[in-house]
A tleap script that builds the chain and sets N, CA, C and O, in Angstrom:
source leaprc.protein.ff14SB
mol = sequence {
  NMET ALA GLU THR PHE TYR THR GLU GLU GLN
  LYS ALA ARG LEU GLN THR TYR ARG GLN ALA
  VAL ARG GLU HIE VAL ALA PRO ARG ALA HIE
  GLU ILE ASP SER ILE ASP ARG ILE PRO LYS
  ASP LEU LEU GLU ARG LEU VAL LYS PRO PRO
  PHE SER LEU PRO ALA LEU SER ILE PRO SER
  ARG PHE GLY GLY VAL GLN MET SER LYS VAL
  GLU GLY CYS SER VAL CALA
}
set mol.1.N position { 21.798 -18.075 -3.812 }
set mol.1.CA position { 21.092 -17.188 -2.920 }
set mol.1.C position { 19.853 -17.902 -2.396 }
set mol.1.O position { 19.180 -18.609 -3.147 }
set mol.2.N position { 19.553 -17.727 -1.144 }
set mol.2.CA position { 18.439 -18.436 -0.515 }
set mol.2.C position { 17.124 -17.685 -0.694 }
set mol.2.O position { 16.521 -17.246 0.285 }
set mol.3.N position { 16.686 -17.539 -1.918 }
set mol.3.CA position { 15.444 -16.826 -2.195 }
set mol.3.C position { 14.301 -17.771 -2.525 }
set mol.3.O position { 13.243 -17.327 -2.972 }
set mol.4.N position { 14.493 -19.042 -2.315 }
set mol.4.CA position { 13.467 -20.007 -2.698 }
set mol.4.C position { 12.211 -19.885 -1.855 }
set mol.4.O position { 11.152 -20.354 -2.270 }
set mol.5.N position { 12.297 -19.271 -0.685 }
set mol.5.CA position { 11.128 -19.140 0.173 }
set mol.5.C position { 10.344 -17.860 -0.087 }
set mol.5.O position { 9.291 -17.659 0.518 }
set mol.6.N position { 10.827 -16.989 -0.969 }
set mol.6.CA position { 10.096 -15.764 -1.310 }
set mol.6.C position { 8.982 -16.058 -2.302 }
set mol.6.O position { 9.101 -16.946 -3.146 }
set mol.7.N position { 7.897 -15.299 -2.186 }
set mol.7.CA position { 6.834 -15.392 -3.188 }
set mol.7.C position { 7.316 -14.683 -4.450 }
set mol.7.O position { 8.314 -13.964 -4.417 }
set mol.8.N position { 6.626 -14.879 -5.537 }
set mol.8.CA position { 7.001 -14.199 -6.779 }
set mol.8.C position { 6.902 -12.682 -6.614 }
set mol.8.O position { 7.726 -11.942 -7.150 }
set mol.9.N position { 5.905 -12.227 -5.881 }
set mol.9.CA position { 5.749 -10.788 -5.631 }
set mol.9.C position { 6.935 -10.239 -4.844 }
set mol.9.O position { 7.447 -9.164 -5.158 }
set mol.10.N position { 7.372 -10.973 -3.825 }
set mol.10.CA position { 8.521 -10.550 -3.031 }
set mol.10.C position { 9.791 -10.536 -3.872 }
set mol.10.O position { 10.598 -9.613 -3.765 }
set mol.11.N position { 9.970 -11.546 -4.699 }
set mol.11.CA position { 11.148 -11.597 -5.577 }
set mol.11.C position { 11.173 -10.403 -6.520 }
set mol.11.O position { 12.225 -9.804 -6.740 }
set mol.12.N position { 10.022 -10.058 -7.076 }
set mol.12.CA position { 9.940 -8.915 -7.993 }
set mol.12.C position { 10.264 -7.618 -7.266 }
set mol.12.O position { 10.976 -6.763 -7.794 }
set mol.13.N position { 9.737 -7.476 -6.048 }
set mol.13.CA position { 9.991 -6.254 -5.278 }
set mol.13.C position { 11.475 -6.139 -4.931 }
set mol.13.O position { 12.047 -5.054 -5.037 }
set mol.14.N position { 12.102 -7.237 -4.519 }
set mol.14.CA position { 13.532 -7.209 -4.213 }
set mol.14.C position { 14.355 -6.896 -5.451 }
set mol.14.O position { 15.350 -6.175 -5.371 }
set mol.15.N position { 13.949 -7.431 -6.593 }
set mol.15.CA position { 14.652 -7.135 -7.840 }
set mol.15.C position { 14.558 -5.647 -8.178 }
set mol.15.O position { 15.519 -5.059 -8.673 }
set mol.16.N position { 13.408 -5.044 -7.914 }
set mol.16.CA position { 13.231 -3.604 -8.144 }
set mol.16.C position { 14.204 -2.808 -7.287 }
set mol.16.O position { 14.836 -1.870 -7.773 }
set mol.17.N position { 14.327 -3.179 -6.011 }
set mol.17.CA position { 15.260 -2.488 -5.115 }
set mol.17.C position { 16.701 -2.674 -5.572 }
set mol.17.O position { 17.483 -1.724 -5.588 }
set mol.18.N position { 17.041 -3.884 -5.935 }
set mol.18.CA position { 18.422 -4.147 -6.367 }
set mol.18.C position { 18.778 -3.352 -7.615 }
set mol.18.O position { 19.878 -2.807 -7.715 }
set mol.19.N position { 17.861 -3.286 -8.557 }
set mol.19.CA position { 18.095 -2.520 -9.783 }
set mol.19.C position { 18.245 -1.033 -9.468 }
set mol.19.O position { 19.118 -0.364 -10.020 }
set mol.20.N position { 17.403 -0.525 -8.593 }
set mol.20.CA position { 17.480 0.889 -8.224 }
set mol.20.C position { 18.805 1.200 -7.533 }
set mol.20.O position { 19.390 2.258 -7.768 }
set mol.21.N position { 19.277 0.302 -6.694 }
set mol.21.CA position { 20.569 0.497 -6.033 }
set mol.21.C position { 21.697 0.499 -7.067 }
set mol.21.O position { 22.602 1.331 -7.003 }
set mol.22.N position { 21.639 -0.435 -8.019 }
set mol.22.CA position { 22.670 -0.472 -9.076 }
set mol.22.C position { 22.687 0.828 -9.872 }
set mol.22.O position { 23.756 1.314 -10.242 }
set mol.23.N position { 21.527 1.386 -10.134 }
set mol.23.CA position { 21.435 2.591 -10.953 }
set mol.23.C position { 21.768 3.877 -10.199 }
set mol.23.O position { 22.398 4.774 -10.759 }
set mol.24.N position { 21.354 3.976 -8.939 }
set mol.24.CA position { 21.440 5.251 -8.242 }
set mol.24.C position { 22.469 5.314 -7.118 }
set mol.24.O position { 23.042 6.375 -6.869 }
set mol.25.N position { 22.709 4.209 -6.444 }
set mol.25.CA position { 23.617 4.234 -5.295 }
set mol.25.C position { 25.016 3.755 -5.676 }
set mol.25.O position { 26.003 4.426 -5.373 }
set mol.26.N position { 25.109 2.615 -6.328 }
set mol.26.CA position { 26.425 2.036 -6.653 }
set mol.26.C position { 27.339 2.992 -7.417 }
set mol.26.O position { 28.527 3.066 -7.103 }
set mol.27.N position { 26.828 3.728 -8.410 }
set mol.27.CA position { 27.726 4.646 -9.127 }
set mol.27.C position { 28.307 5.752 -8.246 }
set mol.27.O position { 29.297 6.388 -8.607 }
set mol.28.N position { 27.686 5.973 -7.094 }
set mol.28.CA position { 28.151 7.049 -6.212 }
set mol.28.C position { 28.836 6.514 -4.954 }
set mol.28.O position { 29.082 7.272 -4.015 }
set mol.29.N position { 29.141 5.228 -4.927 }
set mol.29.CA position { 29.739 4.609 -3.744 }
set mol.29.C position { 31.049 5.273 -3.348 }
set mol.29.O position { 31.289 5.511 -2.164 }
set mol.30.N position { 31.891 5.572 -4.315 }
set mol.30.CA position { 33.180 6.213 -4.010 }
set mol.30.C position { 32.951 7.586 -3.367 }
set mol.30.O position { 33.608 7.941 -2.389 }
set mol.31.N position { 32.021 8.342 -3.925 }
set mol.31.CA position { 31.701 9.660 -3.367 }
set mol.31.C position { 31.191 9.527 -1.935 }
set mol.31.O position { 31.609 10.276 -1.052 }
set mol.32.N position { 30.290 8.579 -1.706 }
set mol.32.CA position { 29.731 8.354 -0.373 }
set mol.32.C position { 30.836 7.993 0.613 }
set mol.32.O position { 30.876 8.512 1.728 }
set mol.33.N position { 31.725 7.109 0.200 }
set mol.33.CA position { 32.834 6.708 1.060 }
set mol.33.C position { 33.786 7.872 1.344 }
set mol.33.O position { 34.264 8.035 2.466 }
set mol.34.N position { 34.049 8.663 0.332 }
set mol.34.CA position { 35.034 9.735 0.498 }
set mol.34.C position { 34.531 10.856 1.409 }
set mol.34.O position { 35.327 11.468 2.122 }
set mol.35.N position { 33.236 11.132 1.398 }
set mol.35.CA position { 32.712 12.186 2.279 }
set mol.35.C position { 32.105 11.614 3.565 }
set mol.35.O position { 31.710 12.359 4.461 }
set mol.36.N position { 32.036 10.289 3.640 }
set mol.36.CA position { 31.552 9.570 4.822 }
set mol.36.C position { 30.113 9.926 5.191 }
set mol.36.O position { 29.756 9.991 6.367 }
set mol.37.N position { 29.306 10.152 4.174 }
set mol.37.CA position { 27.871 10.375 4.384 }
set mol.37.C position { 27.162 10.250 3.045 }
set mol.37.O position { 27.792 10.270 1.988 }
set mol.38.N position { 25.856 10.121 3.105 }
set mol.38.CA position { 25.059 10.037 1.885 }
set mol.38.C position { 24.716 11.461 1.465 }
set mol.38.O position { 24.144 12.210 2.257 }
set mol.39.N position { 25.053 11.852 0.239 }
set mol.39.CA position { 24.736 13.210 -0.218 }
set mol.39.C position { 23.241 13.494 -0.123 }
set mol.39.O position { 22.414 12.601 -0.312 }
set mol.40.N position { 22.907 14.742 0.172 }
set mol.40.CA position { 21.518 15.135 0.394 }
set mol.40.C position { 20.610 14.762 -0.778 }
set mol.40.O position { 19.496 14.283 -0.565 }
set mol.41.N position { 21.068 14.973 -2.001 }
set mol.41.CA position { 20.214 14.666 -3.156 }
set mol.41.C position { 19.909 13.174 -3.254 }
set mol.41.O position { 18.809 12.785 -3.648 }
set mol.42.N position { 20.880 12.344 -2.897 }
set mol.42.CA position { 20.659 10.901 -2.931 }
set mol.42.C position { 19.749 10.473 -1.776 }
set mol.42.O position { 18.878 9.622 -1.955 }
set mol.43.N position { 19.946 11.048 -0.620 }
set mol.43.CA position { 19.097 10.749 0.527 }
set mol.43.C position { 17.643 11.110 0.224 }
set mol.43.O position { 16.730 10.363 0.574 }
set mol.44.N position { 17.432 12.246 -0.421 }
set mol.44.CA position { 16.081 12.641 -0.804 }
set mol.44.C position { 15.463 11.629 -1.770 }
set mol.44.O position { 14.258 11.383 -1.722 }
set mol.45.N position { 16.271 11.051 -2.632 }
set mol.45.CA position { 15.787 10.031 -3.568 }
set mol.45.C position { 15.457 8.722 -2.839 }
set mol.45.O position { 14.513 8.029 -3.217 }
set mol.46.N position { 16.215 8.384 -1.813 }
set mol.46.CA position { 16.029 7.124 -1.095 }
set mol.46.C position { 14.733 7.075 -0.295 }
set mol.46.O position { 14.244 5.990 0.020 }
set mol.47.N position { 14.176 8.222 0.035 }
set mol.47.CA position { 12.931 8.228 0.803 }
set mol.47.C position { 11.697 8.210 -0.096 }
set mol.47.O position { 10.572 8.114 0.394 }
set mol.48.N position { 11.906 8.302 -1.414 }
set mol.48.CA position { 10.801 8.288 -2.380 }
set mol.48.C position { 10.823 6.977 -3.160 }
set mol.48.O position { 11.840 6.283 -3.185 }
set mol.49.N position { 9.685 6.630 -3.806 }
set mol.49.CA position { 9.669 5.431 -4.659 }
set mol.49.C position { 10.723 5.529 -5.752 }
set mol.49.O position { 10.952 6.630 -6.252 }
set mol.50.N position { 11.367 4.458 -6.149 }
set mol.50.CA position { 11.061 3.084 -5.792 }
set mol.50.C position { 11.674 2.633 -4.469 }
set mol.50.O position { 11.416 1.512 -4.030 }
set mol.51.N position { 12.479 3.477 -3.822 }
set mol.51.CA position { 13.132 3.066 -2.581 }
set mol.51.C position { 12.194 3.082 -1.385 }
set mol.51.O position { 11.983 2.044 -0.757 }
set mol.52.N position { 11.632 4.231 -1.058 }
set mol.52.CA position { 10.726 4.404 0.095 }
set mol.52.C position { 11.297 3.772 1.363 }
set mol.52.O position { 10.569 3.125 2.116 }
set mol.53.N position { 12.578 3.954 1.600 }
set mol.53.CA position { 13.245 3.262 2.704 }
set mol.53.C position { 12.605 3.476 4.072 }
set mol.53.O position { 12.513 2.513 4.833 }
set mol.54.N position { 12.159 4.677 4.430 }
set mol.54.CA position { 11.557 4.808 5.757 }
set mol.54.C position { 10.244 4.039 5.913 }
set mol.54.O position { 9.802 3.800 7.036 }
set mol.55.N position { 9.618 3.649 4.803 }
set mol.55.CA position { 8.305 3.016 4.854 }
set mol.55.C position { 8.330 1.511 4.618 }
set mol.55.O position { 7.279 0.920 4.371 }
set mol.56.N position { 9.480 0.884 4.685 }
set mol.56.CA position { 9.575 -0.537 4.360 }
set mol.56.C position { 8.693 -1.408 5.232 }
set mol.56.O position { 8.048 -2.324 4.721 }
set mol.57.N position { 8.644 -1.155 6.526 }
set mol.57.CA position { 7.882 -2.029 7.414 }
set mol.57.C position { 6.502 -1.481 7.764 }
set mol.57.O position { 5.771 -2.103 8.535 }
set mol.58.N position { 6.140 -0.344 7.219 }
set mol.58.CA position { 4.828 0.250 7.498 }
set mol.58.C position { 3.775 -0.455 6.646 }
set mol.58.O position { 3.987 -0.656 5.451 }
set mol.59.N position { 2.645 -0.831 7.242 }
set mol.59.CA position { 1.588 -1.509 6.481 }
set mol.59.C position { 1.116 -0.668 5.287 }
set mol.59.O position { 1.062 0.560 5.355 }
set mol.60.N position { 0.783 -1.345 4.217 }
set mol.60.CA position { 0.367 -0.645 3.000 }
set mol.60.C position { -0.884 0.191 3.223 }
set mol.60.O position { -1.068 1.209 2.555 }
set mol.61.N position { -1.744 -0.218 4.145 }
set mol.61.CA position { -2.963 0.564 4.388 }
set mol.61.C position { -2.643 1.948 4.964 }
set mol.61.O position { -3.495 2.837 4.952 }
set mol.62.N position { -1.420 2.129 5.464 }
set mol.62.CA position { -0.977 3.421 5.970 }
set mol.62.C position { 0.003 4.095 5.012 }
set mol.62.O position { 0.658 5.074 5.369 }
set mol.63.N position { 0.097 3.565 3.801 }
set mol.63.CA position { 0.973 4.168 2.796 }
set mol.63.C position { 2.380 3.617 2.753 }
set mol.63.O position { 3.238 4.160 2.056 }
set mol.64.N position { 2.631 2.552 3.483 }
set mol.64.CA position { 3.960 1.956 3.510 }
set mol.64.C position { 4.140 0.878 2.466 }
set mol.64.O position { 3.249 0.619 1.658 }
set mol.65.N position { 5.296 0.259 2.492 }
set mol.65.CA position { 5.649 -0.803 1.551 }
set mol.65.C position { 5.215 -2.168 2.091 }
set mol.65.O position { 4.930 -3.080 1.314 }
set mol.66.N position { 5.166 -2.310 3.405 }
set mol.66.CA position { 4.752 -3.529 4.103 }
set mol.66.C position { 5.625 -4.730 3.759 }
set mol.66.O position { 5.115 -5.785 3.381 }
set mol.67.N position { 6.922 -4.573 3.887 }
set mol.67.CA position { 7.836 -5.696 3.693 }
set mol.67.C position { 7.934 -6.494 4.986 }
set mol.67.O position { 7.789 -5.955 6.083 }
set mol.68.N position { 8.179 -7.768 4.833 }
set mol.68.CA position { 8.448 -8.593 6.005 }
set mol.68.C position { 9.832 -8.229 6.552 }
set mol.68.O position { 10.613 -7.546 5.888 }
set mol.69.N position { 10.119 -8.687 7.750 }
set mol.69.CA position { 11.436 -8.422 8.326 }
set mol.69.C position { 12.535 -9.049 7.483 }
set mol.69.O position { 13.608 -8.466 7.323 }
set mol.70.N position { 12.275 -10.223 6.948 }
set mol.70.CA position { 13.257 -10.902 6.112 }
set mol.70.C position { 13.514 -10.100 4.834 }
set mol.70.O position { 14.662 -9.926 4.426 }
set mol.71.N position { 12.444 -9.616 4.205 }
set mol.71.CA position { 12.606 -8.797 2.990 }
set mol.71.C position { 13.387 -7.528 3.315 }
set mol.71.O position { 14.283 -7.140 2.565 }
set mol.72.N position { 13.052 -6.880 4.429 }
set mol.72.CA position { 13.738 -5.659 4.821 }
set mol.72.C position { 15.225 -5.885 5.018 }
set mol.72.O position { 16.043 -5.055 4.622 }
set mol.73.N position { 15.576 -7.010 5.633 }
set mol.73.CA position { 16.992 -7.347 5.788 }
set mol.73.C position { 17.659 -7.597 4.449 }
set mol.73.O position { 18.827 -7.260 4.261 }
set mol.74.N position { 16.923 -8.186 3.517 }
set mol.74.CA position { 17.463 -8.445 2.189 }
set mol.74.C position { 17.741 -7.160 1.438 }
set mol.74.O position { 18.705 -7.074 0.677 }
set mol.75.N position { 16.902 -6.164 1.650 }
set mol.75.CA position { 17.099 -4.866 1.010 }
set mol.75.C position { 18.294 -4.161 1.634 }
set mol.75.O position { 19.110 -3.568 0.928 }
set mol.76.N position { 18.398 -4.225 2.963 }
set mol.76.CA position { 19.470 -3.556 3.661 }
set mol.76.C position { 20.773 -4.222 3.320 }
set mol.76.O position { 21.824 -3.808 3.810 }
savepdb mol mol.pdb
quit
């Protein structure tokens, strides 16, 4: 994986997202595929920490996560 250009902070943040996806999204992948949408309870979880998906590119001074475009693509 081409993560050699990430800072240690960025690597830790990406690891947090990956772990959260393994715990909360992956176990429900079949359900998501079968109904062709993200269930409301899971969507509500995705907008809150540790995911905060709508706030990925918002500067931290405004309450966002402030990820770079590259980090955001890595999460997506």
